[in-house]
N, C-alpha and C positions, 0 to 999 in steps of 0.2 A: 276426838273423832278418829277412828282407826278402821282401815279395811284390811282383809286378809291379803296376802302377797297374790300380785297378779301374774299371769304367764310371763310377763316382761322380766319379772325377777329371775326367772330361769332361762331368759334370752330365747325363749320360743317366739314364734312369729304368727300371732293369731291374725284373722282377717283384717281387723282394724289397724294393724300395722304391717300390712303386706308390703309396703314400700321397702322394708328391711331386707325383704327376700328377693328383690328385683335386681339387686346389683352384686356382682361377683367381687368387687373390691370397694374400697372406701372412697366414697364421693363426697362425703362430709369430712370437715376438719374444724377442729377448735384450736385456735392459735391466738397469740397475744397480738394486740393492735399496736404495730411498731412504727408506722409512718404517719405523717400529718394527713394524707389522704384517706388512709383508713380510719383514722380518728375523726376526721370531718364526715366520713360516710356513717359511722356509729352515730355522731351527734344528730345528722340529718334523720336517721332511722328513729332515735327517740323523740325528736320533734313530731315526725310523722305519727309515731304511735300515740303520743300525748294528743295530738290534735284529733286522732280517730277516737280516743277515749272522751275527750271533752265534748265532741259533737253528740255522744251517746249518753252524756251526763254522768259519766264514770269519773271516779276520783284521780287526780293527778297530784304529784308531790307539791305541797305548798311551801315547804321550808328549803328545799335543795333545788339548784340550778343543774339539772342533770345533764342536758347537753353540753353545758361548759366542763363538766366533770370528764366526759368522754373526750373533749378536745384537748384537755390538759395532758401533756406528755408525761406528767409524774404520775398519772393514773395507771395502775396496773390492771388495764382493762383487756378483755379477750372477747373474740367473736366466734360464732358459728358460721362456717361458709359451706356453700355447696357450689362446686365448680367455680369458685372465685367470688360467687355472689354472696355478700353478708345477709344472713338470715335473722341473727340475733346478735345482742352484745350484752356484756355483763362484766362485773368486777369481783372475781373471784378472790378470797383472801383467806389465809389460815388464821382462825380466830381461837383465842384461848377460852372463849365462853361469852356468850351474850347473857345479858341480865335475866333473860327468861329460860336460858338452857344451862345445863351443867356439863363442863368439861369441854375440851377443844372440839373444834369442828372445822370443815370447810363452809365458809360463809359465801353464799352468792348474792351479791349485792346488785341492785339496779338492773334487773334482768329486763331486757326489752326484746320483743319479737316484732318482725314485719306485721303490720296490720293486715287484716283480711286473710289470714294464713290458717291452715288446719292445725290441730292440736299436735301434729307429727312434730313440729319444731319443739314444743315444749317437752314431748316424749323423749326426743333426742337429748335435749339438755339434761333431762332427768337421768338417763342411762349414762351419759358421760359423767355427770357430777358424782353419782354413786360409785362408778369405777375409779375416778380420779382420786376421790377422797381416800378409798380403800388403798390405792397405791402410794398414798402419802402417809398411810398409818393413822388416819383420822377416822373415828368411828361413825361420824354422822356428817351430814349436809344440813345446813339450815338456811332459810330464806325467809323474806317478809314480802307480803303483797298488800297494797293499799285496800283498806276496807272502810269506807265511808259510813256504812250502816252495821247493823248487827250481821253476825255471820249466817244467820238463818234467812236473811232477806235476799231476794234476787237482785242483781244478777251475781252476786258474789257467791251464794250458795252453789249455784250451778257450776261456777268455776272450781270451787273447792271439791265438789264431787268428782269432777274430772281429775283433779290433782290427787285426790286420794286413791282413785282408781289406777293411777299410775305409780303408787307406792308411797306417797307422802302422807304423814301424819299431820293433823292440825292441832296445835298446842295453844289454842285459845287466841286472844287478841289483846291489844294494848298499845302503848305508844312505841313506835318505831325508833331506829337509830336516828333519824332526822326530825322526830317529833310528831310526824303523822301517825293517825291510827292505823294500825295494820293487823292482818292475820298472820300468826307465826307458824312456820312450816318446818318440818323435820323429815329427813330421809336417811334411811340407814345406809352406811357404805357397803358396797359389794364388789368384789372382784369380778369382772366380766371378761375373761380371756378372749373370747370371740368377737368382742365389740370393735376391735381394730379393723375387722374386716368391713365394718359400716362407718365408723367414724375413726379418723386418724387424729391423735392428740399431739400437737405441736407447741404445746405451753408447758413452761417450766413449773416446778413446784411453786405454789403461791407464797407471796410474802407473808410474814407475820402482820396481821392488821395494825394499822397505825393507831387505831382507837382502843389499844389494849386495855387501857385504864378505863375506858368509858363504860358507863352503866346504862347507855341508851342504844 
């Protein structure tokens, strides 16, 4: 499943993303979660998101304790903040290649956003990830999202349509890194010089994924 590039790929601001035109300077920041308080806030966000998903009959990870992962100080986690408020958390890693992809990439693991929020948060992460990967000389961003049913079934189909509109390509489905069934997503890296006026990047180059030799 592939869609043509959206205006976002050229960093224009269509009506659906007018939030980007409202601010003369960067009010969003992506930075590493460094303190116990920040990691605890991320773990609480994950728990809130998983509770929200469960109440709607949507899948949550069966094999991994994701809140514990974010509480672990050894996890190289990062967060998207707006004026100090945590909007989303994730685990970015430089990956030599997933089993379903070819070549190195920036892997976005365990992306969680605040529940009951608009797609703007996901759009911001998409813009940041494509630019960050390009600045690390990585050609692609890859991610996985849980898919308990076929990709043509709702509500996963609607989510995938929104993601492809943002520039992601769907590369099928299969077992994920933790064993759950997932949809596989790929995003082309792209330098976005003007993005710093919206999102400041305060995270360092991602470490090489610890699962380098893993096939899942």
